[in-house]
N, C-alpha and C positions, 0 to 999 in steps of 0.2 A: 504494500499498499503507499501511495505518495508520501504522507505525513510520517509514517514510521522511518522511512529512509531519510527524510529531511530533518527530522526531530528524533534522533536515537536516544533511548534511556537506558538505565542499568535495570530496567525490570521488563518482564515479558508484557506485550500488550496485545491487542485484537489480532494482530499480524503473527500467527505461529512461527513463520519462517523468518521473521526479524530476530537476529540474534542480540541480545542485551549486550549494551555496552559494558567494558570494564572499567574501573576507576584509572587504570594506567591510559587507557585509549581517550578518556576525558582529559587527562593532564596533557597527553600529546596534542590533542586538539586546541586547547587553550594556548599552547605555546606556538602555534602556527597561525601568523597574521592572516594567510591566504584562507585557511580553513574558517576562521572566525568571521572573516569578511563575507565568505559564502554563506555561514550560518545568518548573518544579519540580511542578506540578500533574500535567503528562504524565507526568514521571518517577515520581510516586507511584502513578499509574494503572497503569502498566506494571509496577511493584513489586508491587502488589497481585495483579495478573494472575498473577504468578509465585509468589506466597505470601511475599512479603517486606514488612516494614514500614520506613518511614523513621523512626528513634526521634527523630533530632534533625537539624533543617533547616541548623542552623548547622556542625555537624560532618560530616554525612552518614553518622552511624552507623546501622546496619540491625539487624534482628532477624527471626526467623521470624514470619510472620503466624499468627493463629490456625488458618487453614485451610491452613497450609503442607504437610500430608501430601497432601491431595488435590491441590493446586496443582502439587507436586514430581512427582507421577505424570504429570502432563501434561508438565512441562519433560523428564521422562526418556523419554517416549514420543515426543515429536515434536522432531526435531533442528533444524527450521526456526527455532525459538526461539533457539538459540544464534546464529544469524546477526543476529538481532534484538537480542539482548544486546551482541554486539560493536558494532553500530550505535549502540546507547545509550552504551556505553562510550566510543566515539569522539567522539559528540556532547558528552558531559559534558566532554571535554577540549577540545573547541573552544570551548565556552561558558565555560570558566574554572571549571568544577567539577572540577578534578583530585583533590581530596580525596574527592569523592563516588567518583570511579573507583576509588580505593584501597579504600575500604569495600566497594564491590560486588565487586571481585575477591577481596578476602580473603574476603568471605562465601561466594562460590563456591569457593573453595580450601579452606575450612573444611568447607563440606558435601560436597565430592568426596573429599578426602584424609582428612580426620580424622573426621567422622561417618559418611561413606560412603552418604549419602542419594540422592545424584545421579550415580550411576556413569556414565551415559549423557552427562553435561555435562563430565566431568573431561578428556577430550582437548581440547575447545574451551577450557576454562578455562585449560589449560596452554599451548595452542598459540596462542590468539588473545587471550582476555581479558587475559592477563597482559602482553602486549605492547602494549596500548592504553595502559599506564600512560605518561604524559609524563614524569613526574618521575623522572629516572634513579636518585636515591638510593631512592626508594620502590619503583620496579621491582625494584631490587637486593634489598631488604627481602623483597619478596613472593616473588622467586625463591628466596631463601633460605628463606623460610616453607614453601613447596612443597617444597623438597629435604628440609627436616627432617621432613616428613610423608609423602612418597612412599616407596611399598614395590613392589619392592625398590629401595632407593637407588641401586644399581649401575645400574639400568636409567634413571637420571634423565638426560635428555638437554638440558635447558632452561638449564643453566649448567655452567661447568668445575668438576669436583668439588675440585681443589686448591684454586681460589679460595673455593669454598663452604665447605669446612673451615676456612678461615681467617677467614672472614667475622665481623665485629664489629658 
């Protein structure tokens, strides 16, 4: 499958023929400027497919692409995209792009909870995308962000309400 070759992981995915990466292979990838540049190109390619643009390669900042409305229809219609996005997020973490993970998850939380443009992605964003974030502090920030925008707030199950109320 296309994404499993572009975004390899250290775990088995849906493609049983794709061999999981080793820790040594990941370290070798990270040392190669060419490999890492290809990785960013693959990431941008998938973002474009989803109707998203990488605004800043340094920070990982994202925005809607010009064709976002059409591409979001595709995202809403076909749930297999959610598995691919989870894979991309995990791979970003493996490759040392944790800051890219944060921007991509926040993008999906904003589109699903705030702008409500991707209702069929909301469950995956909360159940899976959110928990691919490796940085504990950033993950907490995003859980709090999700909690702030989730309705009804009383049904929010992704973090303890007492701690979310006190979160700073």
